[in-house]
C-alpha positions in Angstrom: 13.4 -22.7 13.2 13.7 -22.5 9.0 14.2 -26.1 9.3 11.0 -26.7 10.7 9.5 -24.2 8.5 10.6 -26.1 5.6 9.1 -29.3 6.8 5.9 -27.7 7.6 6.0 -26.3 3.6 6.8 -29.9 2.1 3.9 -31.2 4.5 1.3 -29.0 3.4 2.2 -29.2 -0.4 2.2 -33.2 0.1 -1.5 -32.9 1.2 -2.5 -30.5 -1.5 -0.8 -32.7 -3.8 -2.9 -35.6 -1.6 -6.0 -34.5 -1.3 -5.4 -33.4 -5.7 -5.1 -37.4 -6.6 -8.0 -38.1 -3.8 -10.5 -35.9 -4.3 -9.6 -33.9 -7.5 -8.9 -30.5 -5.8 -7.2 -29.0 -2.7 -9.0 -25.8 -0.9 -6.6 -23.3 0.7 -8.4 -21.0 2.6 -6.2 -17.6 4.9 -8.2 -16.7 7.5 -8.6 -12.9 8.4 -6.2 -10.7 10.1 -5.5 -7.3 10.7 -4.0 -6.7 7.1 -5.9 -9.2 5.4 -9.4 -10.1 3.4 -9.6 -13.8 4.2 -9.6 -15.7 0.9 -9.9 -19.2 -0.1 -9.1 -20.7 -3.8 -8.9 -24.0 -5.3 -5.7 -25.9 -6.8 -6.2 -28.8 -9.3 -9.8 -28.4 -10.8 -7.7 -27.0 -14.5 -6.1 -30.7 -14.5 -8.9 -32.5 -12.6 -11.8 -31.6 -14.1 -10.7 -28.7 -17.0 -12.5 -26.0 -15.6 -10.9 -22.9 -14.2 -9.9 -22.6 -10.5 -12.2 -20.8 -7.9 -10.9 -17.4 -6.1 -13.3 -16.6 -3.6 -12.8 -12.7 -1.3 -14.3 -12.2 2.1 -15.9 -15.1 2.7 -15.5 -17.6 6.1 -13.9 -20.5 5.4 -16.6 -23.5 5.4 -18.8 -21.3 3.6 -15.3 -20.5 0.6 -15.1 -24.6 0.2 -18.6 -25.3 0.8 -19.0 -22.8 -2.2 -16.0 -24.3 -4.2 -17.4 -27.9 -4.0 -20.9 -26.8 -5.3 -18.6 -25.3 -8.1 -16.9 -28.3 -9.0 -19.9 -30.3 -8.9 -21.7 -28.1 -11.0 -19.3 -27.5 -13.5 -17.2 -29.8 -13.6 -18.5 -32.0 -17.0 -19.3 -28.2 -18.4 -18.3 -24.3 -18.9 -19.2 -22.2 -15.7 -21.3 -19.7 -17.1 -19.0 -16.2 -17.2 -20.7 -13.2 -16.4 -24.4 -14.6 -15.6 -26.0 -14.5 -12.0 -26.5 -17.6 -11.1 -28.4 -18.9 -7.3 -27.4 -22.6 -7.4 -23.8 -22.4 -6.3 -24.8 -21.6 -3.2 -28.9 -21.2 -2.1 -27.7 -18.0 0.4 -26.9 -15.5 -2.5 -27.1 -15.2 -6.3 -23.7 -15.5 -7.8 -21.3 -14.6 -10.3 -18.3 -15.7 -11.6 -15.4 -13.1 -13.5 -12.6 -13.9 -15.3 -9.0 -12.8 -13.4 -5.4 -12.7 -14.6 -3.0 -15.4 -13.3 -0.6 -12.7 -12.6 -3.4 -10.4 -10.0 -3.7 -13.2 -7.8 0.3 -13.8 -7.7 1.0 -13.0 -3.9 -2.3 -15.3 -2.8 -2.9 -18.5 -4.9 0.7 -19.5 -3.8 -0.3 -23.4 -3.5 -1.7 -23.2 -7.2 1.6 -21.6 -8.7 3.5 -24.4 -7.1 1.5 -27.4 -8.3 1.0 -25.8 -12.0 4.9 -25.1 -12.3 5.2 -24.3 -15.8 1.4 -25.7 -16.9 -1.3 -23.3 -17.8 -4.1 -22.8 -15.6 -7.0 -20.1 -15.6 -8.8 -18.4 -12.6 -12.2 -17.5 -12.1 -13.3 -15.0 -9.4 -16.7 -15.5 -7.5 -18.5 -12.6 -7.0 -21.3 -11.7 -4.1 -23.6 -9.4 -3.3 -23.7 -7.3 0.2 -25.6 -8.2 3.2 -28.1 -6.0 1.8 -28.0 -7.6 -1.8 -26.2 -5.0 -3.7 -23.1 -6.2 -5.7 -19.9 -4.8 -6.3 -20.3 -1.3 -9.1 -23.8 -1.1 -7.6 -24.0 2.2 -6.0 -24.6 1.6 -2.1 -22.5 -1.6 -2.0 -20.5 -2.3 0.9 -18.3 -5.3 1.7 -14.6 -6.0 2.2 -14.6 -8.3 -0.9 -11.9 -8.0 -2.8 -11.8 -7.9 -6.4 -9.1 -8.6 -9.3 -11.3 -9.3 -12.4 -13.3 -6.9 -14.5 -16.7 -6.1 -12.9 -19.3 -5.8 -16.4 -23.0 -4.5 -16.1 -24.7 -7.5 -15.4 
């Protein structure tokens, strides 16, 4: 019913707010279905740590959570590197971060939009290689990762 849905939403948003109070962030992960590439994102980093929120497309939720937590640990007191290959955000593969306009993520990062309301926030997208080590933009790249920012030559 509609009322149950509203209650569930309120409960969820309360959990988001509580996690941000307790840990400085909340991680939302959306599982894959026939229509959707799985994705995940942080909420609260801009406010708690003064660093951009992180968006990740196409990875399993446990890995998405691990990477977001590592990102916070690494960069919470500094500037995350943009468009530089780094291999210490996860030990599984090198990654890089690209800037994404908030408008491009408006259908994805609903918890963040709700949390910040009229305050400003920004996002980076974490980009990773396919199983053979190719990155988006490279000729043989083959993976289901939706890219929302500009892929520049690294």
